[in-house]
C-alpha positions as CSV (number, residue, x, y, z in Angstrom):
1,M,84.7,126.5,72.9
2,I,86.4,125.4,76.1
3,T,90.0,126.3,76.5
4,V,92.2,124.6,79.0
5,T,95.0,126.6,80.5
6,S,97.8,125.1,82.3
7,P,98.5,126.2,85.9
8,P,101.4,128.6,86.3
9,P,104.8,127.0,87.0
10,R,105.6,126.5,90.6
11,T,108.2,128.8,92.0
12,W,111.2,127.8,94.0
13,A,109.6,128.9,97.3
14,E,106.6,126.7,96.6
15,R,108.8,123.7,95.9
16,Q,110.7,124.3,99.1
17,L,107.5,124.7,101.1
18,T,106.2,121.4,99.7
19,A,109.4,119.6,100.5
20,A,109.3,121.0,104.0
21,T,105.7,120.0,104.4
22,I,106.5,116.4,103.4
23,A,109.4,116.3,105.8
24,T,107.3,117.6,108.7
25,A,104.5,115.2,107.9
26,V,106.9,112.2,107.9
27,C,108.2,113.3,111.3
28,F,104.7,113.7,112.8
29,V,103.4,110.4,111.2
30,A,106.4,108.5,112.5
31,A,105.9,110.0,115.9
32,T,102.2,109.1,115.9
33,V,102.8,105.5,114.8
34,W,105.5,105.2,117.4
35,I,103.2,106.4,120.2
36,C,100.4,104.1,119.1
37,Y,102.7,101.1,118.9
38,V,104.0,101.7,122.4
39,L,100.5,102.2,123.8
40,V,99.3,98.9,122.2
41,H,102.3,96.9,123.5
42,L,102.6,98.7,126.8
43,G,102.6,95.6,129.1
44,E,105.0,93.5,127.0
45,P,108.6,92.9,128.2
46,G,110.5,94.8,125.5
47,A,108.2,97.9,125.4
48,S,109.9,99.7,128.3
49,H,112.8,100.9,126.2
50,P,110.7,102.6,123.4
51,R,108.4,104.0,126.1
52,D,111.3,105.6,127.9
53,Q,112.5,107.2,124.6
54,L,109.2,109.0,124.0
55,A,110.7,112.0,125.7
56,I,112.5,112.7,122.5
57,L,109.2,113.9,121.1
58,V,109.1,116.8,123.6
59,Y,111.8,118.6,121.7
60,A,111.8,116.9,118.3
61,L,108.2,117.7,117.3
62,P,108.4,121.4,118.2
63,T,111.7,121.7,116.3
64,A,110.0,120.2,113.2
65,A,107.1,122.5,113.6
66,A,109.4,125.5,113.9
67,G,111.3,124.5,110.8
68,M,108.0,124.2,108.9
69,L,107.0,127.7,110.1
70,L,110.3,129.1,109.0
71,H,109.7,127.8,105.5
72,A,106.2,129.1,105.5
73,H,107.2,132.7,106.4
74,R,110.8,132.8,105.1
75,P,111.2,130.3,102.3
76,G,114.8,131.1,101.6
77,S,116.0,130.6,105.1
78,P,118.4,127.6,105.5
79,L,117.6,127.4,109.2
80,G,114.3,125.8,108.5
81,W,116.0,122.9,106.8
82,V,118.5,122.6,109.7
83,M,115.7,122.4,112.1
84,L,113.8,119.8,110.1
85,L,117.0,117.8,109.6
86,Y,117.6,117.9,113.3
87,A,114.1,116.6,114.1
88,L,113.8,113.8,111.6
89,P,116.9,111.9,112.7
90,D,115.6,112.1,116.3
91,V,112.2,110.6,115.6
92,L,112.8,108.2,112.7
93,P,115.3,105.8,114.4
94,S,113.3,105.5,117.6
95,A,110.1,104.9,115.7
96,V,111.8,102.2,113.5
97,E,113.4,100.5,116.5
98,A,110.2,100.3,118.6
99,P,108.9,97.1,117.0
100,I,112.4,95.7,117.0
101,W,112.7,96.1,120.7
102,V,109.4,94.4,121.3
103,E,109.0,91.7,118.7
104,V,112.1,91.0,116.4
105,S,115.0,88.9,117.3
106,D,116.5,88.4,113.8
107,P,120.1,89.6,113.9
108,G,119.9,91.0,110.3
109,I,117.0,93.2,111.0
110,V,118.4,94.3,114.4
111,G,121.8,95.1,112.6
112,A,120.0,97.1,109.9
113,A,118.1,99.1,112.5
114,L,121.4,99.7,114.4
115,V,123.1,101.0,111.2
116,L,120.1,103.3,110.5
117,D,120.3,104.6,114.1
118,V,124.1,105.2,113.9
119,L,123.8,107.1,110.6
120,L,120.9,109.3,111.7
121,S,122.5,109.9,115.1
122,A,125.6,111.1,113.3
123,V,123.6,113.6,111.3
124,N,121.7,114.7,114.5
125,V,124.8,115.2,116.6
126,T,126.5,117.1,113.8
127,L,123.6,119.4,113.6
128,I,123.5,119.9,117.4
129,Y,127.0,121.4,117.2
130,V,126.5,123.2,113.9
131,L,123.2,124.8,114.8
132,P,124.6,127.5,117.1
133,L,127.1,128.6,114.3
């Protein structure tokens, strides 16, 4: 007779690590898509602005990786979330805006991207000042 046992319930630390992994993956996937998009459209007139913003990745991606490592080694540490929530608002607006700078001229889409940028920049700037505390 075959008995099927259910897996043990996931602990709080495992759920936190899974959520941190998803946030880090979103950050790295958005950065990769952004880089590929800029490389494909490198000679086009609007591509200079997203290309110049790629310097954000120099400090945003290591911050996301550090936040993920904090979750892996110290699951209860809130600093890992602060670091992830600092990196995501840096990468996501620029990755979303890259196609808008190059291809889109619809004011509704440009306005929605601007609102997204303002909201995520507010989170990012708040965390810049709160992080030392």
